[in-house]
N, C-alpha and C positions, 0 to 999 in steps of 0.2 A: 532641126534636122529631121527629114523625112523618113518613114520606116526603112525605106529601101536603103538610104543613106546610112542609118545606123546599123543596119545588118553588114552594110560593106566596111564599116568601121570595126565592126565586132570580127569578121572574117580577117581582116588585116592583123588584129591585134592576136588573132590565134595563130595565125602564120609567124608573128614576132615571136610569140611564146613558144610555139614549137621549134623556131629555128635556133633560139636561145637553149632550150633542152637539148636539141641533135648535136648543137656545137659542143655541148658539155657531156655527152654520151659515154666518153672515155673515163670522166670522172665519175659520173653514176654509177656506170657498170663496174668500176673500181671499187666504189662503196659495197655494192652488191658482193662481189667475189672476195674482197679482202675480209669482210666480216663473216663472211661463210668460212672462209679458210681459217680464221682465228677467232671460232666463239668463244663470248665471256658471258658468265653468268651473272645473275643479278646483283648489282652492286661492285663488279669487278671489271667493268666495260672499259679500262683505262685506254686500251688501243683504238676502241671506238671513239671515245670522246676525244682523244688526240688527232684521230682522222678527220672527224667532222669539224671539229673547232679550226683546225688549220684549213681546211676549205673554205670555211666562211671568212677566215681572216684574209686569205688570199684573195677573196672576193671583194674586200673592202668593207665587211661588217665588223661591228665592234663586239667582241667577244669576251664574255666574263664565264670562267669555269669554277669547279671547286666550291659550289655554294654549300655553305652552311654543312648539314650531315650528309651531304650528297656529294662525293669528291668525283663522282664521274657524271655529273650533269653539267650542263651548258646553257648559256643564252647568248644568242647572237643577233644583233641589231643594226638595221641600215635605215637611216633617213633620207629620202629622196626630194628633191625640190621644195625644200624647206620644211617637210613634214606635213602630217596630217593624220586621218584615221589611221588605227594600226591594226593590222591582220597578223595572226600568228600561225605558225605551223608547228607540227609536233614531230620530232624523231625519236623513235625507240629502236634499242639495239642490242638488249640482252638476249640471250639464247637460253636453250633448255638443257638440263643435265644429260649426258650420254646421247643426246639426239642432236645437238646444234640448234641451227635456225628452222626448227620445226614450226614455227609460228609465222615466219617471214618478217621478222623484224630487220633484217638486212635490207629487205627491199622497202620498209617503211622509212627506214633512215635515208635511204637513196631519194624517195619521193619528197620528204621534206625538204632535201637539198634542191631538188630539180623545181619545186613549187617556188621556192625562194628567189632561185636565179631566174625564173621566168615571170614572175612578178616584176622583179626589179628592171627586166628588159621591158616589159609592158608600160611601168610608171615611166621610165626614162624616155621611151619612145611618144608617151602622150603628153609629157608635161606635168601630170598630175603630181601634189605632193601627197605623201603619205609614209608610213612606217612600217617595215617588215621585221617581224620578232620571230624567231626560230628557238624552240625549246629542246634542248637534250635532256629527255626524261628517262632515267636509268631503272632497273628492277621492276618493270611491269610484270614480270613473270613471278613475283615473288611478294615483296612489300607494297608495290605500287607508289613509287615515288611522286606521282602527280597529286595523291591526296596531300602529302604534307605541303607540296608547292602552292597548291590550290588554298592551302588553309594560310600560307603566308602572303598571298596576294599576287603570286606571280602572273596570273593571267586577267586580272582586274582591269578594266578600262579598255579591253580589246574590243574591235567592233566584230570580231568574228575569230574563231580558232577552228582549225581543221587538221584532220589526219585521217588517212585511208588504209583499212587492212588488208591484206591479201587474203584471199579465200579461193574455193572451188568456183563460186559463182558469185555476180555482181549482185549486190544489194543496196538500197537506198539505206541512208542512216534510219536507226530504229531505236529500240529500248535496249537496256541492260537492266538486270537484277541490282537493286541495293542490297549489300552483304555486310554481315558483321561476323567476324572470326572470334569466337568465344573459346576460352580454355577454362575448364573447371578442375582445380586441383584439390583433392581432398587428403586431409591428413588423419591418421586414425593411431592405433597402437598395435604394436606387433606382440606375437606370443607364438607358443607352440599350437598349430592348429589341431593336434591331436589329443596332447597330455593337459592343457589348459586353455582351451578355446573361450571359455567365459572370461579370461582376461584380457582379450582383444578387442580393439575396435575396428572394423574391418572396414578399410578406405575402398577396396574394390565392390564392396556391396553399394556403396554409395554410387559408385560410376554405374554399376548396373541399375540400380534404381532410377538414376538419372535418364538412362536411355528409356527405362519402361514409361517414367511420366512423360517424356517427350513423345513417345510412340501413341500414348493415350491422347496427347495435345494434339496430334496430326489430324483428328477427326474433326477438330473444332476451329481449323485455320482456313484461311482462304485458299482455294485449290491452286492458285498461283504461287503460293510461296513454297519454299523447300527448306527443309532442315536436314542436315546429313553430317554424320560424325564418326569418330573413331575411338577406340580404346589408346591412349597415346601410352600410357604404363599402367600395369594392373598386377605389378608384384614380382617376386624374384624366384620363389619357390612355393610347391602347392602345400609343404608342410609349415609355412609360415604365414600367418595372418598379415595380409599386406597393411604397412603402417603409412602407405602412400600409393596413391592411384590418381590416373588424371584423365580426361577426355577433352578432345578436341571437336569443335562443331562449325559447321558455316550455317548461319542462318541468312534466308535469302527471300526478298519480296520484290514485287515490280516498283513499289513506292516507298520512299525515304521515311513517310510518318509511319507507315505500317510496320516498316522495320523496327523503329523504335518500341512500339508496343509490342509486338512479337518476340523481339529478343528479351524483354523483361519476363514474359511468361515462360520461356526458355530458361531464365535464369532463376525462376522461382521453382522449376522441376529439380534443379541441382541444390536450391537451398532446402527443399523438403526433404531431398535424399539426405544431406548433412544432419537435417534434425532427426531423421528416422534411425540413423545409424549413430549418432553421437559424434561425428567427424567435424572437424574443422573445414572450411571451404575458403578458398581463393579463386576469385574470378578474375581474369585478364583477357585481353585481345593479344592473341599471339601474333597476328598480321594486322595490316592496316585494313581497317574498313571502308567499304565503299559506297558511294551514292549511287541511286540510279541514273542513267543517262536520260538527260533532258534534250532531245534533238530538237534543234530550232529548224521548223518544216519550212519556213520561208527560205533559209539559207541552204537547206538540203535540196529545196527543187531547183534552185538555181544552179547548184552543183551538178545536180543528175542531168540537167539541160545541157551545161558545159560538158561534161562526159560524154554525152553521146555525140556533142558537135567534135569532140576530140577524138572520135571513132570507135567508141563503144558501141558494141551492138544491141544490147539489150541491158536496160537497169530493173531488177525485180524489186518488188516491194520489200520492206523492212525483214528481216528474218523472225520467223515466228518461234525460234528456238534460240535462247541465249544464256550466257552466264553473266559474269561480274566484269566490270572494266574500270580501271581508275579514270579513265576519261569522263566517267560519271561527275568525279567531283569537279572537273574541270567546267562542265556544261552547267553548274551552278553559279560560276563565277563569271563567265562570259558565253555569248551565243556560239556554241559549239556544233559540229557533226563529227560522225564516224562511221562512213559508209564502209562497204567492202567491194574489193574489185576481184575477178578472178583472173588468177595466174596460171590456171590450168586448162584455159579453153573449155570451160564448163564438164570437165571430166572430174569426177569426185575423187579428190584425195584425201585422206583423213588428215587433219590439223593434228601438230604436235606429233609428227612422224618424221622419219628420216626419208620417206617419200617426198613429203611436202616440202622438207628441207632441200632435197635434190632439185625439186621443182622451180625453186627461187632462181636457179641458174640458168634455166632452159629460155630460149627466144620468147615464149608466149610471157613469161614473166616480166621480162625486161621491156618489152613492149607494152604491158599493162602499167608498168611503173612509168613509163613516159606519158602514156594517156592520162593517168592518174595525177600526174604532177602537173601536166597541162591544164586539167580541169580545175585543180585547187588554185593554180596562179592565175585562170581567168576569172574564177570566183572572187578571188583577193581583189582583182582590179574592179570588179563589178562594185563590191562593197565600200571601196575607197572612193571611187568615182561617180557612183550612184546615190545621191542624199536621200532620196524616196526610198530606196531599197533598204539603205542602211538603217533609216528611220523604222521600216516595217519590220527588220531583224530585232531591233533594239525593242519595240512595242511588244513583239513575241515573247523576247527574254523575259522582260519584265512581268507578263501576264504569267509565263509559268513560274516565275519565283514566287508569285502571289498565289498560285493555286497550290504551290509545294508547301506554302506555310513558312 
């Protein structure tokens, strides 16, 4: 096939995918609007799970829901033309307390639906065999269900897995910070703080010394690392020596290997504080810990090209400021991308705000949702139909795994 013929085929496929997504526009818009109207917190996304599972069942997908400890998770799978390489799409759908969908997860859910339906149409039109797998992943805002799902092997064997996150600006997929959520709980001995202080063991002193130790540690860590925490409990009354106090910290690094080293040094600060005060120390993880995002650049470059072909005006380089996402754990199990798309026409709107939630209902957001779904579907078709691309994606994935150790 000549270059011109190849481009003509791709343009025809793009039209096929667009037509399918436009045909399902009422369904996709309905997802955005219904989730906005009924926002559900992490782990409580029963309406969202039922809504999305029902859409995929109606579309002929085999759907399994209520996985293990995630009653609001689901997995929808469709085999086309005898099967073949599998491409995954992610749907998120939890909301924020008091704000609603200020992170745009209602749009993410609709993108995942649109991408799956668009890829189904492309495979059916071309006769290529493949599998489409959609994952409903709850609790992104709290305990990151993808972490446990990745550990259980949910994403193993996928040729690619994708999701697109709403933002003020469109950015290529980039990095995220590996993160461990540490809680230090100190147990001491209470007494009257004025009449018999010598009989007490002050748990709050241990918390304060932990902060002092970590503050001294900051001078000797990589500048890209972050350590930030709060006093979760510090006593009940100033005239009682606290017999229990606790602190919570996030430790973040750009790479997973350094996180393990730095977390141990932070723990040693707490251990030293316990030793100095005579307290007993219990160390735990109060939330799931996240690995860093291993963006597959080969996959990302193809997605970016497809997003521009779908009508996006500009794709900026990866963001230079980022936090931690549970998609990082997915990227260690399969080639993955997590780009961002503007839903506000490049007007800065703060994420995790009511203003951003309101923006998800406006025409620019709905149009961006369709472009992103189109680009994901086209990228999925590329991976399934192009063995050379698929091998390049896999080779990069394996190299990243080796570099990560």
